[in-house]
RODO-2510 file (C-alpha; in nm, 4 decimals, decimal comma):
residues 579
     n   res          X          Y          Z
     1     m    -0,4888    -1,6020    -4,9554
     2     q    -0,2201    -1,4073    -4,7773
     3     r    -0,4376    -1,3747    -4,4688
     4     v    -0,4854    -1,7549    -4,4634
     5     w    -0,1100    -1,8103    -4,4528
     6     v    -0,0759    -1,5518    -4,1782
     7     v    -0,3418    -1,7304    -3,9706
     8     l    -0,1769    -2,0695    -4,0232
     9     g     0,1637    -1,9296    -3,9287
    10     f     0,0152    -1,7784    -3,6142
    11     l    -0,1468    -2,1084    -3,5160
    12     f     0,1834    -2,2891    -3,5693
    13     a     0,3641    -2,0345    -3,3514
    14     v     0,0994    -2,0755    -3,0793
    15     a     0,1437    -2,4543    -3,0932
    16     l     0,5222    -2,4180    -3,0541
    17     l     0,4783    -2,1766    -2,7651
    18     a     0,2270    -2,4075    -2,5936
    19     a     0,4684    -2,7007    -2,6343
    20     g     0,7475    -2,4952    -2,4815
    21     v     0,5259    -2,3896    -2,1914
    22     w     0,4184    -2,7515    -2,1380
    23     s     0,7809    -2,8694    -2,1316
    24     y     0,8896    -2,5978    -1,8915
    25     g     0,5856    -2,6421    -1,6676
    26     f     0,6312    -3,0203    -1,6673
    27     r     0,9949    -2,9886    -1,5557
    28     q     0,9000    -2,7402    -1,2853
    29     a     0,6248    -2,9714    -1,1607
    30     l     0,8657    -3,2683    -1,1689
    31     s     1,1078    -3,0673    -0,9567
    32     q     0,8382    -3,0146    -0,6929
    33     l     0,7336    -3,3803    -0,7102
    34     s     1,0976    -3,4825    -0,6776
    35     e     1,1306    -3,2838    -0,3547
    36     k     0,8196    -3,4486    -0,2122
    37     a     0,9250    -3,7957    -0,3254
    38     q     1,2714    -3,7463    -0,1773
    39     a     1,1158    -3,6406     0,1535
    40     d     0,8800    -3,9395     0,1552
    41     l     1,1657    -4,1801     0,0753
    42     e     1,3843    -4,0342     0,3489
    43     l     1,0974    -4,0599     0,5956
    44     a     1,0332    -4,4256     0,5080
    45     a     1,4047    -4,5104     0,5230
    46     d     1,4431    -4,3354     0,8589
    47     r     1,1431    -4,5232     0,9982
    48     l     1,2783    -4,8577     0,8814
    49     s     1,6297    -4,7893     1,0107
    50     t     1,4971    -4,6643     1,3442
    51     q     1,2704    -4,9648     1,3937
    52     l     1,5453    -5,2121     1,3030
    53     q     1,7903    -5,0307     1,5272
    54     v     1,5662    -5,1118     1,8225
    55     y     1,6303    -5,4858     1,7691
    56     q     2,0001    -5,4252     1,7070
    57     e     2,0359    -5,2436     2,0373
    58     l     1,8255    -5,5121     2,2065
    59     a     2,0735    -5,7790     2,0965
    60     v     2,3693    -5,5769     2,2266
    61     l     2,2041    -5,5068     2,5626
    62     m     2,0831    -5,8640     2,6259
    63     a     2,4071    -6,0380     2,5185
    64     g     2,5774    -5,9932     2,8554
    65     h     2,2774    -6,0494     3,0779
    66     p     2,3778    -6,2488     3,3953
    67     d     2,0803    -6,4882     3,3665
    68     l     2,2075    -6,6074     3,0278
    69     r     2,5444    -6,7392     3,1541
    70     n     2,6147    -7,0782     3,3181
    71     l     2,2957    -7,2375     3,1838
    72     q     2,3978    -7,5861     3,3082
    73     g     2,1906    -7,5596     3,6345
    74     a     1,8563    -7,7321     3,6674
    75     d     1,6478    -7,4147     3,6965
    76     t     1,8727    -7,1871     3,4936
    77     p     1,7395    -7,2758     3,1416
    78     a     1,3826    -7,2216     3,2585
    79     q     1,4697    -6,8822     3,4096
    80     a     1,6561    -6,7797     3,0954
    81     r     1,3702    -6,8877     2,8709
    82     a     1,1225    -6,6917     3,0831
    83     l     1,3472    -6,3844     3,0539
    84     l     1,3795    -6,4160     2,6784
    85     l     1,0060    -6,4767     2,6380
    86     e     0,9282    -6,1600     2,8330
    87     v     1,1688    -5,9576     2,6200
    88     a     1,0216    -6,0998     2,2977
    89     d     0,6672    -6,0182     2,4061
    90     k     0,7533    -5,6594     2,5020
    91     t     0,9534    -5,5844     2,1835
    92     a     0,7319    -5,7766     1,9371
    93     a     1,0350    -5,9820     1,8293
    94     v     0,9694    -6,3146     1,6540
    95     d     1,2290    -6,4857     1,8725
    96     v     1,5157    -6,4079     2,1113
    97     i     1,7789    -6,6852     2,1207
    98     y     2,0930    -6,7467     2,3232
    99     a     2,3346    -6,9991     2,1659
   100     d     2,6740    -7,1387     2,2630
   101     p     2,9827    -7,1047     2,0339
   102     t     2,8829    -7,4189     1,8423
   103     g     2,5438    -7,2728     1,7506
   104     r     2,3419    -7,4924     1,9848
   105     v     2,0438    -7,3055     2,1272
   106     l     2,0757    -7,2947     2,5066
   107     a     1,7657    -7,0784     2,5664
   108     a     1,5019    -6,9301     2,3389
   109     a     1,1692    -6,7535     2,3615
   110     h     1,0094    -6,9669     2,0869
   111     d     1,2978    -7,1527     1,9201
   112     v     1,1857    -7,0881     1,5632
   113     v     1,5271    -7,2062     1,4301
   114     g     1,4889    -7,5703     1,5445
   115     g     1,7563    -7,5833     1,8193
   116     s     2,0593    -7,4569     1,6228
   117     v     2,1790    -7,1345     1,4567
   118     s     2,4978    -7,2893     1,3279
   119     g     2,5777    -7,1581     0,9821
   120     h     2,3546    -6,8530     1,0173
   121     p     2,5480    -6,5538     0,8722
   122     a     2,4581    -6,3226     1,1609
   123     f     2,5652    -6,5855     1,4192
   124     e     2,8921    -6,6576     1,2365
   125     r     2,9678    -6,2858     1,2380
   126     a     2,8996    -6,2678     1,6129
   127     m     3,1374    -6,5589     1,6746
   128     q     3,4063    -6,3381     1,5240
   129     g     3,3412    -6,0804     1,7959
   130     a     3,1389    -5,8354     1,5871
   131     l     2,7726    -5,7461     1,5539
   132     g     2,6107    -5,9563     1,2813
   133     s     2,2940    -5,8916     1,0830
   134     e     2,1065    -6,0814     0,8140
   135     h     1,7643    -6,0888     0,6489
   136     g     1,5780    -6,3742     0,4878
   137     v     1,2704    -6,5944     0,5010
   138     l     1,1921    -6,8401     0,7766
   139     t     1,1603    -7,1782     0,6088
   140     s     0,9289    -7,3061     0,8799
   141     q     0,6752    -7,0246     0,8515
   142     g     0,7632    -6,8492     0,5246
   143     d     0,7764    -6,5077     0,6903
   144     r     1,0365    -6,2417     0,6168
   145     f     1,2704    -6,1655     0,9032
   146     f     1,5591    -5,9450     1,0009
   147     s     1,8037    -6,0876     1,2581
   148     y     2,0796    -5,9338     1,4686
   149     a     2,3433    -6,1374     1,6606
   150     a     2,5592    -5,9838     1,9353
   151     p     2,8605    -6,1745     2,0899
   152     d     2,8798    -6,2537     2,4614
   153     f     3,2339    -6,2274     2,5948
   154     s     3,3600    -6,4356     2,8922
   155     p     3,5761    -6,2789     3,1627
   156     s     3,8822    -6,4076     2,9757
   157     g     3,7770    -6,2097     2,6666
   158     q     3,6734    -6,5108     2,4606
   159     v     3,3327    -6,5288     2,2875
   160     s     3,1292    -6,7581     2,5124
   161     g     2,8029    -6,7312     2,3172
   162     a     2,5780    -6,5064     2,1143
   163     l     2,2354    -6,3491     2,1537
   164     v     2,0258    -6,3535     1,8366
   165     v     1,7158    -6,1317     1,7936
   166     i     1,4805    -6,2163     1,5073
   167     a     1,2331    -5,9388     1,3977
   168     d     0,9281    -5,9816     1,1753
   169     v     0,9547    -5,7421     0,8786
   170     e     0,5792    -5,7426     0,8214
   171     d     0,5202    -5,5969     1,1677
   172     i     0,7669    -5,3191     1,0840
   173     e     0,5883    -5,2431     0,7553
   174     q     0,2530    -5,1995     0,9267
   175     e     0,3393    -4,8480     1,0515
   176     w     0,4135    -4,6966     0,7071
   177     r     0,2188    -4,9235     0,4733
   178     g    -0,0577    -4,7592     0,2676
   179     s     0,1160    -4,4271     0,1984
   180     t     0,0363    -4,2692    -0,1379
   181     e     0,3721    -4,3303    -0,3049
   182     a     0,5038    -4,6816    -0,3711
   183     v     0,8216    -4,7298    -0,1611
   184     f     1,0328    -5,0459    -0,1713
   185     f     1,3736    -5,1589    -0,0446
   186     v     1,5986    -5,3760    -0,2602
   187     d     1,8782    -5,5868    -0,1058
   188     r     2,2230    -5,6443    -0,2513
   189     n     2,0882    -5,9362    -0,4555
   190     g     1,8398    -5,7069    -0,6304
   191     v     1,5355    -5,8553    -0,4534
   192     v     1,2543    -5,6346    -0,3194
   193     f     1,2516    -5,7398     0,0432
   194     i     1,0452    -5,4628     0,2071
   195     s     0,7669    -5,2528     0,0504
   196     n     0,4430    -5,0748     0,1258
   197     r     0,2998    -5,2465    -0,1836
   198     t     0,2697    -5,6208    -0,1212
   199     e     0,2490    -5,6940    -0,4944
   200     l     0,6127    -5,5817    -0,5345
   201     l     0,7592    -5,8199    -0,2735
   202     f     1,0327    -6,0499    -0,3992
   203     w     1,0425    -5,8830    -0,7410
   204     k     1,3976    -5,8987    -0,8713
   205     r     1,6163    -5,6568    -1,0647
   206     e     1,8481    -5,8121    -1,3135
   207     k     2,2024    -5,6872    -1,3011
   208     g     2,2481    -5,3709    -1,5049
   209     q     1,8722    -5,3291    -1,5593
   210     p     1,6650    -5,0501    -1,3960
   211     g     1,3348    -5,2379    -1,3970
   212     l     1,1993    -5,5228    -1,1859
   213     t     1,0761    -5,8696    -1,2790
   214     p     0,8031    -6,0640    -1,0931
   215     p     0,9153    -6,3831    -0,9154
   216     d     0,7093    -6,5966    -1,1541
   217     g     0,9181    -6,4723    -1,4464
   218     q     0,6268    -6,2922    -1,6145
   219     t     0,7384    -6,0184    -1,8540
   220     l     0,5739    -5,6788    -1,7911
   221     s     0,6006    -5,3588    -1,9964
   222     f     0,8646    -5,1192    -1,8721
   223     a     1,0568    -4,8207    -2,0129
   224     a     1,2845    -4,5641    -1,8497
   225     d     1,3188    -4,2072    -1,9839
   226     q     1,5389    -3,9213    -1,8727
   227     v     1,3574    -3,5870    -1,8475
   228     g     1,6316    -3,3438    -1,7629
   229     p     1,7805    -3,4557    -1,4305
   230     f     1,4781    -3,6738    -1,3529
   231     e     1,4270    -4,0444    -1,4259
   232     v     1,0742    -4,1276    -1,5407
   233     w     0,9476    -4,4881    -1,5609
   234     d     0,6660    -4,6093    -1,7873
   235     l     0,5129    -4,8949    -1,5888
   236     g     0,2637    -5,1697    -1,6627
   237     w     0,2847    -5,3289    -1,3206
   238     g    -0,0782    -5,3427    -1,2190
   239     p    -0,3761    -5,1248    -1,1287
   240     y    -0,2347    -5,0106    -0,7942
   241     l     0,0854    -4,8646    -0,9368
   242     p     0,1090    -4,5511    -1,1549
   243     a     0,1371    -4,5949    -1,5300
   244     r     0,4018    -4,3223    -1,5503
   245     a     0,6070    -4,2378    -1,2435
   246     l     0,9074    -4,0449    -1,1175
   247     h     1,1767    -4,2793    -0,9790
   248     l     1,4189    -4,1899    -0,6985
   249     s     1,6597    -4,4099    -0,4994
   250     r     1,8751    -4,3833    -0,1888
   251     d     2,1479    -4,6140    -0,0548
   252     l     2,1060    -4,7423     0,3031
   253     p     2,4392    -4,9046     0,3963
   254     v     2,3323    -4,9394     0,7605
   255     i     2,0786    -5,2087     0,6713
   256     g     2,2495    -5,3151     0,3484
   257     m     1,9658    -5,2109     0,1158
   258     t     1,8651    -4,9462    -0,1371
   259     g     1,5453    -4,7507    -0,0808
   260     e     1,3447    -4,6591    -0,3912
   261     v     1,0215    -4,4695    -0,4578
   262     v     0,7985    -4,4302    -0,7637
   263     m     0,5613    -4,1270    -0,7614
   264     d     0,2786    -4,0752    -1,0060
   265     i     0,3514    -3,7822    -1,2393
   266     a    -0,0066    -3,7485    -1,3660
   267     p    -0,0607    -3,4332    -1,1515
   268     a     0,2519    -3,2769    -1,3058
   269     q     0,1260    -3,3626    -1,6535
   270     r    -0,2158    -3,2147    -1,5783
   271     l    -0,0606    -2,8974    -1,4370
   272     a     0,1688    -2,8592    -1,7391
   273     s    -0,1243    -2,9235    -1,9733
   274     l    -0,3341    -2,6658    -1,7914
   275     q    -0,0560    -2,4075    -1,8155
   276     a    -0,0036    -2,4801    -2,1847
   277     a    -0,3773    -2,4650    -2,2528
   278     t    -0,4032    -2,1343    -2,0651
   279     v    -0,1174    -1,9810    -2,2624
   280     a    -0,2604    -2,1142    -2,5895
   281     a    -0,6048    -1,9777    -2,5032
   282     i    -0,4600    -1,6366    -2,4169
   283     c    -0,2557    -1,6294    -2,7375
   284     l    -0,5541    -1,7385    -2,9463
   285     a    -0,7756    -1,4780    -2,7806
   286     f    -0,5100    -1,2118    -2,8352
   287     g    -0,4658    -1,3290    -3,1940
   288     a    -0,8402    -1,3153    -3,2527
   289     l    -0,8552    -0,9627    -3,1100
   290     l    -0,5536    -0,8631    -3,3169
   291     f    -0,7129    -1,0107    -3,6290
   292     l    -1,0382    -0,8277    -3,5600
   293     a    -0,8459    -0,5083    -3,4900
   294     t    -0,6532    -0,5495    -3,8156
   295     e    -0,9720    -0,6049    -4,0083
   296     r    -1,1281    -0,3073    -3,8368
   297     r    -0,8224    -0,1003    -3,9108
   298     r    -0,8406    -0,1970    -4,2790
   299     t    -1,2075    -0,1015    -4,2857
   300     l    -1,1281     0,2231    -4,1071
   301     a    -0,8501     0,2935    -4,3560
   302     q    -1,0982     0,2639    -4,6401
   303     a    -1,3437     0,4837    -4,4550
   304     n    -1,0624     0,7268    -4,3764
   305     a    -0,9850     0,7674    -4,7457
   306     v    -1,3469     0,8656    -4,8034
   307     l    -1,3395     1,0993    -4,5032
   308     e    -1,0205     1,2682    -4,6194
   309     s    -1,1842     1,3660    -4,9427
   310     r    -1,4794     1,5038    -4,7488
   311     v    -1,2493     1,6816    -4,5054
   312     a    -1,0680     1,8478    -4,7932
   313     q    -1,3996     1,9796    -4,9148
   314     r    -1,5045     2,0942    -4,5715
   315     t    -1,1692     2,2554    -4,4935
   316     h    -1,2214     2,5205    -4,7576
   317     a    -1,5663     2,5990    -4,6230
   318     l    -1,4403     2,6056    -4,2625
   319     t    -1,1549     2,8374    -4,3560
   320     a    -1,3998     3,0863    -4,4980
   321     a    -1,6274     3,0442    -4,1939
   322     n    -1,3313     3,0890    -3,9597
   323     t    -1,2349     3,4144    -4,1314
   324     a    -1,5895     3,5416    -4,0932
   325     l    -1,5961     3,4277    -3,7311
   326     r    -1,2732     3,6115    -3,6497
   327     r    -1,4169     3,9250    -3,8029
   328     e    -1,7319     3,8798    -3,5936
   329     v    -1,5259     3,8209    -3,2758
   330     r    -1,3306     4,1401    -3,3435
   331     e    -1,6537     4,3324    -3,3941
   332     r    -1,7985     4,1859    -3,0732
   333     q    -1,4854     4,2835    -2,8799
   334     e    -1,5121     4,6358    -3,0110
   335     a    -1,8807     4,6388    -2,9207
   336     e    -1,8009     4,5082    -2,5713
   337     t    -1,5407     4,7826    -2,5218
   338     a    -1,7900     5,0437    -2,6413
   339     l    -2,0553     4,8959    -2,4086
   340     k    -1,8168     4,9160    -2,1146
   341     h    -1,7455     5,2824    -2,1870
   342     a    -2,1167     5,3420    -2,2267
   343     q    -2,1858     5,1799    -1,8897
   344     e    -1,9207     5,3967    -1,7249
   345     d    -2,0697     5,7054    -1,8928
   346     l    -2,4148     5,5940    -1,7833
   347     i    -2,2994     5,5647    -1,4225
   348     q    -2,1461     5,9095    -1,4432
   349     a    -2,4628     6,0422    -1,6044
   350     g    -2,6595     5,8976    -1,3146
   351     k    -2,4362     6,0845    -1,0712
   352     l    -2,4731     6,4079    -1,2617
   353     n    -2,8489     6,3563    -1,2820
   354     a    -2,8607     6,3127    -0,9061
   355     l    -2,6460     6,6231    -0,8638
   356     g    -2,8815     6,8133    -1,0936
   357     q    -3,1770     6,7128    -0,8815
   358     m    -2,9898     6,8190    -0,5664
   359     s    -2,8404     7,1360    -0,7163
   360     a    -3,0983     7,3748    -0,5681
   361     g    -3,0589     7,2329    -0,2220
   362     i    -2,6803     7,2207    -0,2481
   363     s    -2,6786     7,5861    -0,3593
   364     h    -2,8857     7,6713    -0,0544
   365     e    -2,6521     7,4688     0,1660
   366     l    -2,3532     7,6626     0,0347
   367     n    -2,5265     8,0052     0,0188
   368     q    -2,6475     7,9888     0,3779
   369     p    -2,2963     7,9426     0,5299
   370     l    -2,1597     8,2149     0,2955
   371     m    -2,4175     8,4651     0,4178
   372     a    -2,3490     8,3629     0,7764
   373     i    -1,9726     8,4027     0,7188
   374     q    -2,0315     8,7572     0,5795
   375     q    -2,2476     8,8495     0,8755
   376     f    -2,0034     8,7058     1,1322
   377     a    -1,7174     8,8869     0,9538
   378     d    -1,9020     9,2226     0,9736
   379     n    -1,9837     9,1604     1,3394
   380     g    -1,6230     9,0698     1,4140
   381     t    -1,5019     9,3917     1,2505
   382     a    -1,7459     9,5949     1,4583
   383     f    -1,6421     9,4195     1,7783
   384     l    -1,2745     9,4812     1,7035
   385     t    -1,3494     9,8504     1,6437
   386     r    -1,5188     9,8703     1,9817
   387     g    -1,2299     9,6789     2,1471
   388     r    -1,4338     9,3739     2,2268
   389     e    -1,1805     9,1030     2,1249
   390     e    -1,3631     8,8196     2,3014
   391     r    -1,6812     8,8676     2,0948
   392     a    -1,4728     8,9106     1,7807
   393     a    -1,2943     8,5752     1,8558
   394     e    -1,6316     8,4044     1,8948
   395     n    -1,7376     8,5315     1,5527
   396     l    -1,4097     8,4091     1,4012
   397     i    -1,4712     8,0614     1,5521
   398     r    -1,8203     8,0582     1,3973
   399     i    -1,6666     8,1612     1,0636
   400     s    -1,4214     7,8638     1,0927
   401     e    -1,7043     7,6225     1,1639
   402     m    -1,9041     7,7503     0,8662
   403     a    -1,5966     7,7151     0,6426
   404     a    -1,5396     7,3570     0,7643
   405     r    -1,9034     7,2743     0,6893
   406     m    -1,8705     7,4148     0,3377
   407     a    -1,5456     7,2206     0,2877
   408     r    -1,7157     6,8965     0,3938
   409     i    -2,0067     6,9567     0,1549
   410     i    -1,7717     7,0367    -0,1335
   411     k    -1,5536     6,7337    -0,0507
   412     n    -1,8550     6,5025    -0,0648
   413     l    -1,9699     6,6597    -0,3908
   414     r    -1,6256     6,6206    -0,5480
   415     a    -1,5973     6,2576    -0,4329
   416     f    -1,9479     6,1828    -0,5577
   417     s    -1,9026     6,3487    -0,8956
   418     r    -1,5564     6,2169    -0,9853
   419     n    -1,5482     5,9727    -1,2766
   420     e    -1,3277     5,6845    -1,1592
   421     s    -1,3557     5,3128    -1,0900
   422     e    -1,2031     5,2689    -0,7490
   423     p    -1,0940     4,9132    -0,6541
   424     m    -1,3205     4,7125    -0,4279
   425     g    -1,2110     4,6725    -0,0714
   426     k    -1,2962     4,7548     0,2867
   427     v    -1,5766     5,0152     0,3077
   428     n    -1,7301     5,1648     0,6239
   429     l    -2,0989     5,1246     0,5453
   430     v    -2,1983     5,3696     0,8218
   431     q    -1,9798     5,6429     0,6707
   432     v    -2,1195     5,5683     0,3216
   433     i    -2,4776     5,6151     0,4418
   434     d    -2,3795     5,9307     0,6365
   435     t    -2,2335     6,0777     0,3163
   436     a    -2,5453     5,9873     0,1123
   437     v    -2,7708     6,1397     0,3782
   438     e    -2,5608     6,4548     0,3876
   439     l    -2,5672     6,4889     0,0060
   440     t    -2,9457     6,4568    -0,0015
   441     q    -3,0077     6,6521     0,3176
   442     a    -3,0691     6,9851     0,1402
   443     r    -3,3304     6,8395    -0,0928
   444     l    -3,5023     6,6454     0,1854
   445     r    -3,5166     6,9562     0,3976
   446     s    -3,6530     7,1689     0,1133
   447     e    -3,9212     6,9090     0,0349
   448     q    -3,9970     6,8540     0,4071
   449     v    -3,8965     6,4868     0,4001
   450     q    -3,8060     6,3428     0,7403
   451     m    -3,4968     6,1204     0,7583
   452     d    -3,5035     5,8388     1,0153
   453     w    -3,1374     5,7414     1,0327
   454     v    -2,9247     5,7126     1,3428
   455     s    -2,5588     5,6541     1,2738
   456     p    -2,4332     5,3540     1,4792
   457     a    -2,1416     5,4137     1,7150
   458     e    -1,9421     5,1187     1,5793
   459     p    -1,8362     5,1003     1,2118
   460     v    -1,9795     4,8268     0,9914
   461     y    -1,7400     4,7119     0,7181
   462     a    -1,8613     4,5768     0,3855
   463     w    -1,6945     4,4629     0,0638
   464     g    -1,7359     4,7150    -0,2212
   465     g    -1,6434     5,0611    -0,3581
   466     e    -1,7122     5,3657    -0,1473
   467     v    -1,8074     5,6161    -0,4202
   468     r    -2,0294     5,3681    -0,6063
   469     l    -2,2060     5,2665    -0,2834
   470     v    -2,2719     5,6351    -0,2066
   471     q    -2,4269     5,6685    -0,5533
   472     v    -2,6537     5,3660    -0,4864
   473     f    -2,7889     5,5043    -0,1590
   474     v    -2,8257     5,8577    -0,3045
   475     n    -3,0371     5,7062    -0,5856
   476     l    -3,2487     5,5101    -0,3354
   477     i    -3,3048     5,8167    -0,1121
   478     n    -3,3929     6,0368    -0,4122
   479     n    -3,6325     5,7700    -0,5475
   480     a    -3,8006     5,7530    -0,2059
   481     a    -3,8390     6,1318    -0,2014
   482     d    -3,9776     6,1286    -0,5582
   483     a    -4,2311     5,8609    -0,4649
   484     m    -4,3681     6,0767    -0,1776
   485     s    -4,3654     6,4090    -0,3667
   486     h    -4,7480     6,4222    -0,4018
   487     q    -4,8368     6,3531    -0,0372
   488     d    -4,8191     6,5577     0,2784
   489     e    -4,6500     6,3063     0,5119
   490     r    -4,3028     6,2075     0,3986
   491     l    -4,0569     5,9791     0,5792
   492     v    -3,7443     5,7847     0,4789
   493     r    -3,6130     5,5200     0,7185
   494     i    -3,2648     5,3597     0,6787
   495     r    -3,1435     5,0633     0,8839
   496     i    -2,8368     4,8347     0,8801
   497     h    -2,8989     4,4630     0,9550
   498     i    -2,6077     4,2328     1,0389
   499     g    -2,6851     3,8651     0,9744
   500     s    -2,5384     3,5589     1,1437
   501     g    -2,3366     3,4559     0,8370
   502     s    -2,1179     3,6498     0,5982
   503     k    -2,4073     3,8665     0,4715
   504     l    -2,5285     4,2068     0,5887
   505     s    -2,8072     4,4230     0,4475
   506     v    -2,9307     4,7834     0,4412
   507     t    -3,3016     4,8668     0,4055
   508     v    -3,4317     5,1992     0,2677
   509     r    -3,8066     5,2314     0,3354
   510     d    -4,0553     5,5068     0,2456
   511     i    -4,4252     5,5607     0,3136
   512     g    -4,5205     5,6303    -0,0486
   513     p    -4,7654     5,4521    -0,2783
   514     g    -4,5390     5,1456    -0,3215
   515     i    -4,4087     4,9582    -0,6266
   516     e    -4,6438     4,9018    -0,9200
   517     n    -4,4482     4,6380    -1,1189
   518     s    -4,1663     4,4673    -0,9278
   519     e    -4,0658     4,2486    -1,2263
   520     k    -3,9599     4,5515    -1,4387
   521     l    -3,8279     4,7494    -1,1450
   522     f    -3,4579     4,7269    -1,2361
   523     e    -3,4936     4,7366    -1,6156
   524     p    -3,3326     5,0389    -1,7882
   525     f    -3,5631     5,3335    -1,8744
   526     y    -3,8501     5,1899    -1,6724
   527     t    -4,0096     5,4705    -1,4643
   528     t    -4,3446     5,5528    -1,3106
   529     k    -4,2844     5,9296    -1,3393
   530     t    -4,4602     6,1510    -1,5911
   531     v    -4,3276     6,1166    -1,9461
   532     g    -4,1120     6,4136    -2,0389
   533     s    -4,0650     6,5250    -1,6788
   534     s    -3,7285     6,6436    -1,5577
   535     e    -3,7267     6,4081    -1,2638
   536     g    -3,5507     6,1200    -1,4388
   537     m    -3,5325     5,8672    -1,7201
   538     g    -3,5626     5,5426    -1,5246
   539     l    -3,1877     5,4670    -1,5052
   540     g    -3,1230     5,5128    -1,1321
   541     l    -3,2368     5,1690    -1,0144
   542     s    -3,0834     4,9946    -1,3181
   543     i    -2,7464     5,1598    -1,2458
   544     s    -2,7753     5,0728    -0,8757
   545     y    -2,8575     4,7103    -0,9623
   546     g    -2,5454     4,6805    -1,1798
   547     l    -2,3224     4,8398    -0,9145
   548     i    -2,4431     4,6090    -0,6352
   549     q    -2,4054     4,3030    -0,8606
   550     s    -2,0444     4,4043    -0,9322
   551     f    -1,9764     4,3904    -0,5564
   552     g    -2,1108     4,0332    -0,5368
   553     g    -2,4259     4,1542    -0,3620
   554     n    -2,7946     4,1858    -0,4463
   555     i    -3,0676     4,4498    -0,4437
   556     r    -3,4415     4,3880    -0,4393
   557     g    -3,7553     4,5886    -0,3882
   558     s    -4,0838     4,4951    -0,2257
   559     n    -4,4002     4,6525    -0,0905
   560     t    -4,4684     4,6811     0,2816
   561     e    -4,7921     4,7478     0,4641
   562     r    -4,7296     5,1158     0,3788
   563     g    -4,4861     5,2167     0,1123
   564     a    -4,1931     5,0443    -0,0544
   565     e    -3,8743     4,8958     0,0856
   566     f    -3,5470     4,8390    -0,0983
   567     t    -3,2968     4,5923     0,0504
   568     v    -2,9287     4,6069    -0,0417
   569     e    -2,7363     4,2867     0,0464
   570     l    -2,3566     4,3047     0,0655
   571     e    -2,0726     4,0753     0,1626
   572     h    -1,9404     4,1303     0,5119
   573     f    -1,5732     4,2313     0,4928
   574     r    -1,3361     3,9829     0,6647
   575     e    -0,9654     4,0361     0,7067
   576     k    -0,8723     3,6697     0,6267
   577     e    -1,0722     3,6755     0,3023
   578     a    -0,9152     4,0063     0,1982
   579     i    -0,5660     3,8603     0,2464
***
C-alpha cells in the first residue's frame, strides 16, 4: 500500500512539473512570436505610410505647378486636365483635382467628386494654409480612398486654390495582402479601414472594448486574456482567422490610425506541449528506472542477507586456508632460496669439474715453464761466471717471458674458478673466447685436438657476464673434445657471426659422431658418456643453457654433415641501451 501512495505522489509531482514546463515554454514561445509579430506589424505600417506619403508629396509638388494657375483661358483648362490625367495615370491615383478657394473644381483628371470639393475636410484644411488629409468612402463608387490636399499660394501670399490627390486604398493593400498574420488599421472612430483580411473591413470597436464587431451587428465570440506581458485573444471570427491569437498594436499618428496584428499562437502551444511531454516522459522513464532499481535493491538486500550468512560460514574456512597458504608460501620461498644456492653451487661445481678435467694439462702448462725457468737460470749463472753478460741478459728475458706466461695462466684459472655473480654488462666476446681457448689449450694439445680459431682484430661486444661466458665456452670446447675422444681426426672450429640486427652468435663445431637426442640435450644429468665414468655427469650443457638464458640469449645444438654444432646467440651490446 505504501508503494502505491509513493507512485501516486510521484505521478502528481510529474504532472506539476510538466505544467510548470508548459507554462514557462509557452511564455518563451509567446516572447518569440511577439518579436515576429511586432516586426511584421512595423513592416506593414512602414509600407502603408511610405505608399501614402507618395501621394502626400505629390499633392505638395503639384500645388504650385504653373499650368494650374490662370485657368480662365480657352485652352488652359484642357492643358491642365491633360497634365493632371498624366500624373494620375503614372501614380495610380484615383483622381488629381485642382479647385479654387470656393471648392469649385477648375481641372481634374477624372472628376470623381462631381465638380466640387467644398466641405471636404482635407480641402478645408488646405484653405487654412496647411496640408490636409482625410480618408473615407467614395459615395459614387463605394471604394475606400485616402486624400491629401495641398494649398496653392498666390504671389501676394493668399491661398489661391488647392490641389487634391485621391488614392485608392485597395491598390495600396495589394502589395502586402495575403501575409500570414492578420494585420488591420483602425481609424480614430474605431473602424477597420485597411486590412490584409477583407472580412475584417469596416468592423468597429466599441469605445472601451478591445474586440471588434461586424458592420451587420452580428455578435461573435470573443475573450481577451493576459498571459504575463502578452495579450491573448480567443476569437470566433471565421475560418480564416486564428481561434487563439497574440494581439499587438501600434499608434500611427502620421496617418491618424492604429495598426494592429493578431498572430496564431497554436505553434507556441504545440512547442510548449512538446516540451512538457518530453519532460514528463523523461521523468516517467527515470521514475520507472528508479522504481525498478528500488525493487532490485530490495531483492538484492534479501539476497544479501542470505549471502552474509554464507560469507560468515566461508570466512572461517578461508581464514584457515589462508593460514595454510601463508605457511606454504613461506616454505616455497625457503625452497626457492635453497634452489638458488643450489644453482650457484652447481655452476661452481661445473667450473671445478672442468678444472678437474683440465688439471693434467694445466699442470703440464705450469711445469714446462718452471723447468724452462730453472734451465735459463742455470744458464744465466754460467754465462755470468764466464763474463758473458749479453747471453745472461737474454736468459733473464726468457725467464721474464716464462713468468708472464705462468701469471696469465694462473690469472685465467683464478678468474674462472672464483665463485661470484658478476653483474651483466659490456663483454668483449673475442677476449672471452681467447680465455676459454687458452684454458683448454693444454688438454687439446695433450689429446691432439686441433683448434680452428683466429682471434679477430676488432673487439666484438656482447651483453653478459665475462666469467660465466668463459665457463659456457669452456664447457662447449670440452664437450667437443669428449665427443671426438674415440677417433683419430679431431678438430674444433669456433666462429663469431654478427647479424644485421641486435643479435650476434658464436658457433662451436666439431667433427665427432653428432647429437643422438637433441630434445634432451640440455636436460640435467643427460649424457651419452659411459655410466660411472669420470668424464662428467651431464650437467655442463644444462648449466650453459641456464647461463645463456640469464643473459637474454639462447643456445641450441644441431647436427651438420659431419659432427655437431652448438650456436650461442647473445644480445649485441649498445651504448644507448646500456644507458
